[in-house]
Each structure stands twice: as structure tokens, then as C-alpha cells.
N, C-alpha and C positions, 0 to 999 in steps of 0.2 A: 103801692106807691106809684103814682103816675107822674111823669116828667115831660121839656122840649127845646129853627133860624131861617129866612129866605133871602141874589146878586141880581190923529193921535196927536199927538202934536200935530204939526202941519203936514197932513198926508191926505190922500184921496179918501173921501168918505166911503164907507162900506155900508151897504144896505142889504142884509141877508134875511131871508125868511126860513123858518123851519117848517117843513111839511110833516104834519103829525098824522095820527091815526085817522082813518076814514070815519070811525065811529067814536062816540063819546063813551068813555069807560067810567063806571061807577064802583065805588067801594062802600059797603055798608058794614058798620061795626056793630056786632051784637052786644058789645060791652056798653056802648054809649048810645046806640041807635042813631049814629051819625051817618049821613049820606053826603059824599062830596062828589062834585062834578067838575072836571077841568076840561073846558072846551079846547080845541086844538090850539095849543100855545104857539105863538109866533114871537120871534125875536127880531129886532132890527138894530143895526149898528150905525153909529155916527162917530166921526172924529171928535176928539177933544183937544184942548190946548193946555200947556203948562206941565203935563206929565206924560206927553206923547213921545214920539221919536226924538232921540237925543244922541248927539255924537259923542258925548262924554260918559253918559250913564245909561244903564238898563234898569227897568223897573218891572216888577212882577208880583203876583200873589198878594193882591190887595185885600184888605179887611172888608167887612160890611161897612156901610156908611151910616153915620148918624148926623143929626142936625142939632146945633147948640146955638140958641139966640139968633136964629136966622142964617147961620153959617153951617155949611156941610163940611164934614171932616172924613178923611180916608187915610188909612195907614197902609204901608206896603214895604216890600223888600227892595232895596236899591243896591246895585253892584256897579263897579267901575267897568265900562265897556273895554273889551268885547265880552266879558264874562256875563253869562245869562243865567247861571244856576244860583239859586238862593242859598246854597251851601257856602257861598262866599259873599254874603251880604250883611247889611245892617238895616235897621227899621227907620223909615222916614215918614213924614206926613205932609198932607196938602189940604187946602181949604178951597171951597167954591161958594160963590154967592148966587149962582144961576142954575141950580139943580144939576150940577155935574158936567156942564159943557166947557167951562173955563175953570182951570185950577191954578193955584199958586203954591209952589212947594215952600213949606215953612221952615224945614230943617230936620235934623235927626231927632227922632223920638226916643230911640234906645240903641246904645252902642254895645260893644262886646262885653261879656262878663269878665271877671277877674281870672287871671291865669289859674288853670287847674279846675275851674268850675265847668259845669256841663255846657255852658253857652259861651265859652271863651274863644271859639273859632268863628262862629256865625250865629246871628239871630235873624229869624225870617218867618214868613207866613203869619203875620199878626192878625189878631181880631180884637174887638172892643166890646165892652159892656159898661153901661152907666148904671150904678146901683146906689141908691140912697146918697146921691150927691157926689160920689167918687167915680173916677174913670179907671176901669180895669183893662189893662192891655195884656192879652194872652199872646204868647209867641212860642215858636219852636227854637230850640238851641242845640248846637253840636259843639264838641270840643275836638282838638286834634286827635288823630287816630292813635289809640293807645299802642305804644311800642314803636311808633314811627321814629326813625333815627333823626329826622329833620324837624320833628314836632309839627308835621303837616297833616292835613285832612285828606284821606285817600278816597273817600266816598265808596268804600268797599261794601261787600254784602255779608260781612262776618262780625265785625266789632265796632263799626261806626254807628252806634245807636243814637237816637234822638230822645228828647224829653220836652215837655211843655212847661214853660215858665210863666211868671206873672209879675208885672210891674204896675204900680198904682200911683195916681196923681189926683190932685184936687181940681184940676183944670184940664180940658182936652189938649191944651198947649204944653202940658207938663209943668215941672219936671216929673218924669216917671221914675219911681224908686222900686227896685226889686223887693219882693216880700222875703221875709226871713226863711220861710219854709219852702223856698224854691229847690227843685222843680215841684210844681203842684200835681203833675201827672207823669208817671214813668212807665216804661215798658213792663210787660209781664215777665216774670222769671221762670215761666213754664214754656219750654221751647215750642211745644205744639200749639200754643195759643196764637190767635190771629195777630196779636200786637206784641210779639216777643222780640222784635227787632227795631221797628220804627213806629213812633206815634207822631202825629202832625195835624195841622189844619184845625185848630180849635174853632168852634162855632157855638155861640152862646145863646141861651134863652132862659128866661125866668118863668117857671110854670109850677103851679101848686105849691107856692112858697118855697120852692127849691131852685137852685141854680143848676142848669143843665149844661154840660160841656160835651158837645158832640165832637168826635175826632175820628181820624182814619188810622188804621194800623196795618203793619206788614209783619209777617212771621219770619223768623230766622230760618225755618226749614225750607222756605221757598227760594232762598238765595237770590241770584240775579233776576229771576222771573218775578220777584216780589212786587214790583210796581204794577204789574198787570193783574195782581191778585189782591189788591188792597180792599179792605172792608171798613165799613163805618160802624161805630158804636157810640156810647154815651156814658158819662160819669156824672154823679149827682153830689151836691153839697148843700149845706144849710146856709152858706155864705160864699161870696165870690172867691175868697182866699182858701176855701176848702176846710177840712180835708175832703177830697173827692172819693166817692165809692163807685167803682166801675160796674156797669151792667154786666151780667153774666154772659159774655160772648158777644159776637157781632150782631148788628141789627140789619145791615144792608150789604149785600155783595156788590162787587164791581163798582165801588164808589171811591175812585182815586182822589177826587176833589170833593170836599164837604161843602155843600150848599143846602141849607135848610131854611124854611120860613114857616111861620104860623099860618094856618088856614083852617077855617070851619071848626075851630076848637081843637084841632090836631096839628100835625106837623107834615109838611110836604118836603120832599127832597129830590134833588137831581142827582142821579147816579151816572157819572160821566163815562164810565167804560162801556156800559151797555146802552147808554143814551136813553134812559127812561125817566119819567116822573113817577114818584112813589108817594104814598100817603099812609099815615098811621094815625088813627083817631086817638090812640092813647100815647102817641109819641114814640112807640117802641115796636109795634108789630106792623111792619110796612108791607104794602101790596102795590104792584104796578098798576097805575091808572092811565098811563099813556106811554107808548113805546115808539120805536122806529124814528126817533128824532135825528135830525141831521144839522150840522153846523152849529152845534151848541156852544155857548160861551165857555171859554177856557179859564180855569181858576177864577171864577167870578165872585163878586160880592155885591149884595143888594143894598139899596137904601132901606133900612129896617127900623121903623120907629119903635119896635119892641125893645130895642137895645138902648133907648134913650131914658133919661131920668123919669122914674115912675113906671117904666116898662109897660106902656099902654097896650091893651089888647085891641089891635086894629089890623086891617089888611094892609099889605105892602102896596106902596104907590106903583111899583112895577118897573123901576129902572135901577141900573147899577153900573159897575165898572168891571171889565174883563181884560184878560191878557191877549195881546196880538203880537205878531212878529214872526221872524224866521231865524235862520242861522246867524248868530251874532247879534240879534236884535230882539229886545223884549220891551214892550210899551203897552199903554192902556188905550182902550176904546170905551165909549159909553154905549150901553145897550138898553133896550126897553123890552119888556115882556108883557103881553096883553093879559 
């Protein structure tokens, strides 16, 4: 079975270029006889308005972007300033009419779950899939730390686990309603597994009549060093609501943020920790095809037509939204990739 995704306000424009490998790298798949070539990828950044720097709110971890009836949609985590961590956020959305240069925040897309539920403290890192006329909003949820006397979230490395939930709507503007079988993906109960403590960053694709949910995982055995050791994997289902069956183990090391996109019949992915572009003709067996990247986009999402209704098989236009900011500040920039 084969299965398979690709990513300020009023502030000085940033134009950055990534210097890539001196040579073009190729991967050939014996399974499918596919050859893919990625020339030296370059990113450039420009300011955007509407969801840029803000004195009241910080925004981060945006979804991939879809277009509905000529309007572009993006979902993201919003926190009250000066909080910059998504573990204290809710999910909001914005729209654009000019390919992501100007955005208008439309409102909250998904609030906190009910008391006692897995997502009762925070909902964050959303992503989107349109499938057979419905809009599926995947997200990460956490609840207050078990045993905390003040019913607070500690963000510890022992029992503050996460899970991936799902809410569904008939329109990109909502309302999004949580599915009954939430969460749709949970951590492994085997401590030595790569995803036994945290799972996050759902990233969707429809391939071979299956729904692919790529995600990152952290192992409980890594403790506080876990963020630097996250790995990417995938789970498969016959429908967007699951049930999802996990791939046996990780697919890609050093992939703290999940960015995937369809390319040449396979899947390309940016591994953020070791700053590489990777490719898998079958969507599972990844090889490095470009390394030594610099100034890569942070927590990015791409405009991906694959996620729109009908899930067309097409190349990405090559632009998206990524995180910018420093201490106490988190906002978005628009980027392009050639």
C-alpha cells in the first residue's frame, strides 16, 4: 500500500535567499523508476498585512493554504501577547484576495475542548483538508497537567502528552464541529517508540484513495532533549475521520516541523533540524536530495491545491506563510520558493 503535503504586519520587508548545494542531486526509485531533480531552491520573504506584527496578539504555526471560490484561507494559532507558545493558544483563521499579501482575520475557528478532554487547555498547529465537499480541520490538543494542584499546564517532559484532534465543517468559515471519535491520533503506549510522548503538526494528502496524515513525534525517553530529536511519520485511513493506522516507525529524522508537498508523483519534505530537502517516490522511503540550506522558513505552510476539493494532482505554485519574530513576538511573513 502506497500513500502522501508542500509552505508582517507593517514591518521592514525581508528578502532572504537560501544558498543550496553546488550540484543538483537526483534520486531514482527502483520501485517506480522515478527520477526527481530539485534545482537549488531559493526562498524570498516579504511582509504581509492583517496577521503581521500585533501589539495585542501573537500568531504562529499556520496551516497550509487553500483557495475557495477565489479566496485564500489560512488557519493558525493565536495567543494573547506576550505569550508566544502555542501551548496557550486557540485556532483562528484569515482570508486573502491577493495571493497572501493582504489578510483579514475573520475570527476564531476552534476554541478549547470541554473540561477533562484532551484539548481543554489549548488547541494549536492546525491544518486543513477539503474532501468530498467538507472541510476537515486537524489540530493538536493538550489538557492541564495531570496532578497539577492548580489545574495548570506545566509543559513538562513527563506527562504533558499531546494528541491530534479533528473538527469538520461544511464551509471554510465554519462552524467546525469536533468528531465523536476524537482524538483521531494518539501517542504510542510503547515508551521506546519515537512518538510515545508528543505528536503534533498534522499535514494532509490524499494518495492512492487513502488519506495520509503526516505528523511529528517525540519519545518519552528523550526527556527535555526531545524537541531536537523529533521525527516525522505518517498514518493512513480510508476516510478523513479515520480510523488511522500508523506507519511502522518514523520516516524522516530531524524533522521538527512537518512540511510536505506532492512532487513528481511522490512526496517532498523539508526537514527543519538538519535543513535538508528530502524526496520519496513512494511517499515513505525518503532520501536527501538537497542539503546545506540556510535561513529556511520557520513553521511554514504552503499554498497547496492538493488540499482543495477534488484534491487535484498538480504542482504547488510555490508560495506560503511562515513564522517570524523574536522574544515576545510571533507573526507571519509571506515566502516564495522557486
